[in-house]
C-alpha positions in Angstrom: 167.5 63.9 74.8 163.6 65.0 74.9 162.2 67.8 77.1 158.6 68.8 78.7 158.4 72.2 79.5 155.7 72.6 82.1 154.0 75.8 82.6 150.9 78.3 81.6 149.7 79.8 78.9 149.7 83.1 81.2 153.6 82.6 81.7 154.8 85.6 79.8 158.4 84.1 79.6 157.4 80.3 78.8 158.2 81.6 75.0 161.7 82.1 75.4 162.4 79.5 78.1 161.2 76.9 74.8 163.2 78.7 72.4 166.4 78.9 74.2 165.9 75.0 75.1 165.2 74.3 71.0 168.8 76.3 70.5 170.6 73.7 72.4 169.4 70.8 69.7 167.1 68.7 72.2 163.6 68.2 71.4 161.2 70.5 73.4 157.7 69.6 73.9 155.7 73.2 73.6 151.7 72.4 74.8 151.2 75.7 72.8 152.0 74.1 69.9 152.6 70.8 70.1 153.4 70.0 66.5 153.4 72.1 63.2 150.0 73.9 62.4 148.4 72.6 66.1 147.8 74.8 68.7 148.3 73.6 72.0 144.1 72.8 74.0 142.4 75.4 75.3 139.1 75.2 77.5 137.6 78.2 75.4 137.3 75.3 72.2 134.8 73.6 74.3 132.6 76.8 75.4 133.8 80.3 75.6 131.8 80.6 78.9 134.2 77.8 80.7 135.2 80.4 83.7 131.7 80.1 84.9 131.1 76.1 84.9 129.8 74.5 88.3 131.7 71.5 89.1 129.6 68.9 87.5 130.3 71.3 84.1 133.8 71.2 84.6 133.9 67.1 85.1 131.9 66.9 81.8 134.3 68.9 80.1 137.4 66.8 80.8 135.3 64.1 79.0 134.8 66.2 75.8 136.8 64.5 72.5 139.1 68.2 72.4 139.9 67.8 76.0 140.2 64.1 75.6 142.7 64.4 72.6 144.5 67.6 74.1 145.2 65.3 77.3 146.7 62.4 75.3 149.1 64.4 73.5 150.6 66.2 76.6 150.5 62.8 78.5 152.0 61.2 75.2 155.1 63.6 75.4 155.3 63.7 79.1 155.2 59.6 79.1 158.4 60.1 76.6 160.3 62.5 77.5 163.6 62.2 79.0 163.4 65.2 81.7 160.9 67.8 82.9 161.3 71.7 83.2 158.6 73.5 85.3 158.6 77.3 84.3 156.9 79.4 87.1 154.4 81.2 87.9 151.9 78.5 86.5 149.1 76.5 87.9 148.1 73.3 88.7 148.0 71.4 85.4 151.6 72.3 85.1 152.4 71.1 88.5 150.4 67.9 88.3 152.7 67.1 85.0 156.0 68.1 87.2 154.9 66.0 89.7 153.8 62.6 87.5 157.5 63.7 85.8 159.1 63.3 89.3 156.7 60.1 90.2 157.9 58.3 87.1 161.8 58.9 87.6 162.6 61.6 85.2 164.7 64.4 86.5 163.2 67.6 87.3 164.4 71.1 87.3 161.9 74.2 88.4 162.7 77.2 86.7 161.7 80.0 89.5 162.5 83.3 90.1 162.3 86.4 92.6 158.9 86.7 94.4 157.7 83.3 93.6 156.5 82.3 96.6 158.5 79.2 98.5 157.4 75.5 98.2 159.2 72.8 100.5 157.6 70.3 98.2 159.8 71.6 95.3 163.0 69.6 97.1 161.7 66.6 94.6 163.2 68.5 91.7 166.3 70.7 91.0 165.2 74.7 91.6 167.1 76.7 89.2 167.0 80.8 89.3 167.8 82.0 86.0 168.3 80.8 82.5 171.8 80.3 82.4 171.3 77.9 85.3 168.5 75.7 83.3 170.5 75.7 80.6 173.9 74.2 82.9 171.2 71.7 84.3 170.4 70.7 80.7 173.9 70.1 79.5 174.3 68.0 83.0 171.3 66.2 82.6 172.1 65.4 78.7 175.4 64.1 79.2 174.1 61.6 82.2 171.6 60.4 79.7 173.8 60.0 77.3 176.2 58.2 79.3 173.1 55.8 80.0 172.1 55.0 76.6 173.3 51.7 74.9 176.1 52.3 72.8 175.9 51.2 69.1 
């Protein structure tokens, strides 16, 4: 099964969640390390002063070749995933990714924790509260997806 993990560069739990999911034997897309020797996209690659951009500079930045490549890489992984996991806390991009996955019919889990602000639209996904629940959800999804695959 292919798992797309959506989260934030600032999320300190992200590496541990990715590692735990990889230990299940599934293919896990890690936006921080999308492939061997490749690091994920960061706005600072385009401009170290990106946080002071105007709205017009932000829009232009989306069309920069590095941004286009980062987007392509992440979207390719998102389009081919079987399931999506949103790891809170995270920002707008991760929520857009999870929303895309849900809209595309991909089962999606939201890994939350104590202290996260509740979101009504989380009803579109399965909400899990710890790694144990997430791993159980992955096992359940893998069994369902395996049952749906054509038998050889």
